C-alpha positions, 0 to 999 in steps of 0.5 A: 246288887245287880244295877237295874240299868244294865239288863242287857248285861244281865241277860248275857250273863244268865245266857251264858250260865244257862249255857255253861253250867249245864247241871244234869238231870240228877235223881237222889232217890232211894230204893222204891218206897210203897209211895211209888205206887202210881195211885199215891196221893198227891204231894203238898207244895209249900212256900214261905218267906224268911226275914231277910226277903229270902223265899223257900219251897218244899214239896212233900209227899202224902205218905213221907218216909220221914227224911227231909233233903235240904237243897242248896242250889247253885250260882245263878238267879236267887230263886228258891229250889228244892231239888236239881230238876223237876225230874228229880223232884218227881223221883224223890216224891215218889219215893217218899222224900220231902224236900225244901230249899230257899233262894237265898237273900234275893236283894244281893249278889248272885254270889249269895254266900252272905246269906246262904247258909243262914237262910238254909237253916231258917228254911229247915226251922220254917219247914219243920214248924209246918210240917214236923220233925223229920226223922232224918235230915240230909243236905244236898248241894250243887256247885255253888250250893256244893260250898253252902253244903260244905259249910251245913256239913261243918256247922249243921250238928244237931240240924242235919244228919249228913251231907251229899255234895255234887260238883261242889265249889269246895275250894271256896271263893278266893281260890276261885277267883285266884286261879281264874285271875291267873289265867285271865292275867296270862291271856291279857298279857300275852295275847293282847300286850301293852293293851289295858285289859281290866281283870279285877274290880268290875263296877258293872256287869257290862265291864265284866261282859267286855273282858269276857269278850276281849279275852274270848276274841283273842284266844279265837285269834290265838288258836290259828298259830302254834304260838297262840295255841301254846299260850292258850294251853299256858292260860288252861293250865292255870285255869285248872281247865281239863284236857277233855271237852263235851262230845270228844274222845279223851285225848291220849296222855301225850296227844298234847295237841289233841289236849289243847284243841279240847281246852279250846273248845271250852274257851270257844263255848264261852267259859270266860263269859262265866268266869268274868260274870262270876267274878263281878257277882263275888265281887259285889258280894265280898265288897271289893277284889279278894284275888291278887297275884302280886308276887307269884312266881309264874314258873313255879306255878306252872311246875306244880301243874298237872298240865306242865308237860303239855305246855312245855311240848307245845312252846317247844313245838311252836319254837317259843320261849317258855322261860321269857313268857313266864318271866314276863308274867312274874314281872308284870304281876302287880294285882293286889287284894282289898284286905276287907274283901279278902276277909269277907270271902274267907268268912262267907265263902270258904269251907274245910275248916272242919266237919260236924256230920258225915259229907260224901263229895261226888265230882266228874273228873273233867269239870270245866267250871268247877275243876275236880282239883278243887276236892284235893284242896278242900279234902286236905283242909278237912284233914288238916282240921282232923275231921277226915274220917268223916269224908268221903269223895268219889269220882265219875269218869266223865267231862262237864260240870254236874253231868252225874246220871241219875243212877250215880247220884242214887248210889251216892245217896245210898251210901250216905244213908248207909253211913248215917244210919250204920255210923260208919262208912264201911265200903259203902263209899268206894268206887267199886261199891258206887259203881255196883250200886248204881248199876244195880239200879238198872237206870242210866248207867254209871261210870265211878272210877278209883281218881285221885285229883291233882293239887289245885294250881293256885300258888298262894295262901294269902296275900303278901301285900294286900293294899288296894292297887 
């Protein structure tokens, strides 16, 4: 539970969330139905409360087409949502869709994975008791809600017919905290040598915000020198941070300085406030620290990063010894996890251990908050579980988190519905088909492209020595 004695920290966190999440208006509509007529009767807005105190809302058009969308919202205040935005809701109602979604348990952490899936299924029960059994139920999830959505796709046989994930945090909470820890640790160790910077086990939102400020200030100062920029690039590689920022042209494949400049832009926009605030919330939810770096070989970790050539080039240009820095990181890596927190996060905040219904995931190729490499990690897990045939993943050539056009999301929903209705994917979820479908809508453009994410730079599966440190 958030400490009510620290409203300033909560306010800063929510400002950071609002500034960074930048969740695009995303319309999940299908081809126009008769309900799109201007004189269509008004929709019904329903509300309710679940046994754990979670609230739910539902919007049902007077001319319901029989499909119910179960929306899982992202990381942030635990307030019930049933669509990504008001514009999306308006569009969906016009096309005859009913929508519902819960707040998740409002009494705990904003990383509400302890209750989210349970509350979403309970919401389905409560809403269908009021409006009747849908002809079809589709789960939709965004960002952290994309992880909830993947869990629903895993466990929802008989309750949902398919799922659409948007910019989903599908690698789960422990991978997230581990690669973020690598980046935070790199900044603290190399830019603030000898200083005691708290990186885990935050006791308050204030402590998380203080670490974010110290690290952000260090990055700002380091950007002024070639040596500092090389070390920022190293931390960015461990963070899986894209080298393409909003409002900028994509740098060339060997424009190492240009790539670092755009990675720095993400830091300058406050990404570390999101990282540290998120860590505090995950630790609240898991009951401790679920991340570790003891035993991590940072030279090996960098060797597996898609950004390794950039880091090597910038270190060489700065006259800085990369091997020495990596050895320093490896030698000092002593943070261990709390075993119970690792187990809790595995139980509540992971996905990929199988699918029960078809799932289509859509991701931008340059996502600063939920790196697209998470899709590679998730897909590998689903295939290892034997359910690869149920999964399709599609990619949009754009920078930012959840920055899909309306047309891109509409096309994705069409493709999912095609799969649910026909029993197989055909070619509906290929980049070419999605692009054609989205463009044909004549809305706001589309940029589906063939793409294969790099492997997620995380470097561990489980803690070697998960004792408290």
